[in-house]
Rosetta silent file (secondary structure, phi, psi, omega in degrees, C-alpha in Angstrom):
SEQUENCE: MSITKCYICGGKPIKKEVSVENWWGETFTIVENVPAWVCEDCGEQYFDSETTLKLNALRKHKRNPTRFIQVPIYNYKIESSARKLF
SCORE:     score description
SCORE:     0.000 S_00000001
   1 L     0.000  139.047  178.936  160.868   54.872  113.216 S_00000001
   2 L  -136.451  127.778  176.625  157.175   55.140  113.870 S_00000001
   3 L   -91.633  123.771 -176.044  154.680   57.286  111.982 S_00000001
   4 L  -100.544  -17.251 -176.660  152.017   58.542  114.388 S_00000001
   5 L  -149.274  134.938  176.980  149.853   60.639  112.051 S_00000001
   6 L   -69.348  130.503 -179.352  149.070   60.537  108.340 S_00000001
   7 L   -75.296  -15.613 -179.390  150.354   63.670  106.626 S_00000001
   8 L   -86.957  -53.665 -173.220  147.517   63.494  104.073 S_00000001
   9 L  -119.404   -8.252 -178.942  144.364   63.063  106.174 S_00000001
  10 L    87.219    1.813 -179.873  145.527   62.985  109.804 S_00000001
  11 L   -70.030 -179.753 -177.366  144.511   59.328  110.243 S_00000001
  12 L   -99.078  117.578  175.180  146.419   56.691  112.200 S_00000001
  13 E   -78.089  142.705  175.487  149.043   54.664  110.293 S_00000001
  14 E  -122.487  153.858 -179.686  149.534   51.002  111.217 S_00000001
  15 E   -76.948  127.621  179.995  152.451   48.708  110.394 S_00000001
  16 E  -146.520  168.308  168.458  151.665   46.342  107.481 S_00000001
  17 E  -103.830  134.567 -175.711  153.328   44.528  104.619 S_00000001
  18 E  -129.944  169.267  170.196  152.383   45.890  101.201 S_00000001
  19 E  -102.417  135.900 -178.248  153.156   45.395   97.530 S_00000001
  20 E  -112.718  124.458  178.711  154.987   48.270   95.859 S_00000001
  21 E  -100.810  134.720 -179.782  154.492   48.925   92.139 S_00000001
  22 E  -144.177  151.891  165.837  157.207   50.792   90.220 S_00000001
  23 E   -99.640  117.296  174.910  158.322   51.573   86.721 S_00000001
  24 E  -106.432   92.219 -172.811  162.061   50.898   86.544 S_00000001
  25 L    69.417 -124.035  179.032  162.844   52.379   83.164 S_00000001
  26 L   -92.726    5.395 -174.959  160.624   50.520   80.688 S_00000001
  27 E  -108.815  123.404  174.671  159.955   47.662   83.121 S_00000001
  28 E   -83.555  127.208 -178.431  156.915   47.542   85.395 S_00000001
  29 E  -128.536  155.095  174.124  157.814   45.782   88.644 S_00000001
  30 E  -129.362  128.339  174.974  156.065   44.721   91.823 S_00000001
  31 E  -110.724  120.580 -176.569  157.921   44.136   95.082 S_00000001
  32 E   -95.389  160.032  173.998  155.876   42.110   97.556 S_00000001
  33 E    61.827   40.958  179.725  155.999   41.925  101.359 S_00000001
  34 E   -90.786  126.901  178.227  157.464   45.397  101.863 S_00000001
  35 E   -69.747  135.334 -178.149  157.136   46.749  105.428 S_00000001
  36 E  -152.111  161.344  167.131  155.249   50.054  105.526 S_00000001
  37 E   -98.205  124.439 -175.875  153.155   52.317  107.693 S_00000001
  38 E  -122.429  126.550 -179.996  149.686   52.469  106.087 S_00000001
  39 E   -65.731  129.893  178.828  147.011   54.976  107.063 S_00000001
  40 L   -66.906  -24.094 -175.839  143.865   53.214  108.272 S_00000001
  41 L   -91.442  -52.308 -173.122  141.695   55.988  106.810 S_00000001
  42 L  -109.780  -10.686  177.258  143.098   56.911  103.377 S_00000001
  43 L    85.017    2.019  177.726  145.611   54.117  102.647 S_00000001
  44 L   -57.511  138.889 -176.994  148.628   56.419  102.192 S_00000001
  45 E  -110.053  139.723  177.516  151.852   54.415  102.573 S_00000001
  46 E  -127.414  138.706 -179.217  155.031   55.511  104.346 S_00000001
  47 L  -119.961  139.330  177.202  158.385   53.715  104.252 S_00000001
  48 L   -76.245  171.033 -174.164  161.239   54.079  106.712 S_00000001
  49 H   -64.626  -37.299  179.099  164.736   54.938  105.486 S_00000001
  50 H   -62.861  -44.378  178.830  166.043   51.352  105.731 S_00000001
  51 H   -64.078  -43.507  178.882  163.199   50.050  103.563 S_00000001
  52 H   -60.877  -43.020  178.053  163.675   52.863  101.047 S_00000001
  53 H   -62.925  -40.396  179.275  167.411   52.110  100.797 S_00000001
  54 H   -67.403  -38.944  177.081  166.692   48.402  100.239 S_00000001
  55 H   -64.992  -41.433  177.581  164.125   49.185   97.515 S_00000001
  56 H   -64.331  -40.088  177.985  166.627   51.489   95.793 S_00000001
  57 H   -64.778  -39.476  178.037  169.345   48.801   96.010 S_00000001
  58 H   -62.962  -40.081  178.485  166.959   46.243   94.498 S_00000001
  59 H   -64.123  -41.550 -177.836  166.236   48.630   91.625 S_00000001
  60 H   -74.815  -36.985 -176.208  169.950   49.191   90.954 S_00000001
  61 L  -119.421   72.133 -175.255  171.045   45.563   91.361 S_00000001
  62 L   -58.437  135.316  175.581  168.185   43.603   89.895 S_00000001
  63 L  -105.395  176.117  176.044  167.950   40.002   90.985 S_00000001
  64 L   -67.263  131.638  179.728  166.013   37.188   89.385 S_00000001
  65 L   -62.958  151.426  175.814  162.286   37.802   89.892 S_00000001
  66 L   -67.331  -39.737  179.680  160.344   35.503   92.192 S_00000001
  67 L  -163.142  170.845  176.574  157.672   35.102   89.516 S_00000001
  68 L  -120.025  150.687  173.049  156.107   36.783   86.499 S_00000001
  69 L  -131.133  158.331  173.376  152.519   37.882   85.886 S_00000001
  70 L   -99.334  139.117 -178.498  150.701   39.055   82.786 S_00000001
  71 L  -120.978  119.914  176.992  149.062   42.465   82.934 S_00000001
  72 L   -69.707  142.576  179.452  146.243   43.402   80.558 S_00000001
  73 L  -123.278  129.981  179.653  146.665   46.833   78.962 S_00000001
  74 L  -116.221  150.439  174.917  143.743   48.869   77.653 S_00000001
  75 L  -103.950  112.682 -175.149  143.724   51.982   75.513 S_00000001
  76 H   -56.267  -43.997 -177.268  141.281   54.456   77.029 S_00000001
  77 H   -63.867  -42.537  179.684  140.635   56.299   73.755 S_00000001
  78 H   -68.252  -47.063 -177.851  139.828   53.132   71.819 S_00000001
  79 H   -63.826  -42.265 -176.459  137.711   51.599   74.580 S_00000001
  80 H   -74.627  -26.461  177.717  135.705   54.757   75.270 S_00000001
  81 H   -85.262  -22.641 -178.354  134.996   55.445   71.604 S_00000001
  82 H   -75.348  -32.467  179.563  134.078   51.804   70.829 S_00000001
  83 L  -158.805  158.538  178.917  131.264   51.659   73.369 S_00000001
  84 L   -73.249  125.770 -175.595  129.705   53.685   76.125 S_00000001
  85 L   -82.139  -26.402 -174.139  131.539   52.816   79.350 S_00000001
  86 L  -122.660    0.000    0.000  128.974   54.084   81.828 S_00000001
């Protein structure tokens, strides 16, 4: 499968490997090195059916993660009322 035109902006998608972020229930996950078509202009990502099926299978049959990272979480209401952001 080859995407020839971005459905969002009309730009040209190119084949790249990307990281995909998902919420699987209450768990935030990142899958790295996923093949995708990525628009050179707006960055919209498209996945072929084989890749989508593999991502869905990974979600259903979780394996041991390659690694873990810590993600800082901010509360917009607290941060914006505590000090002027801009």
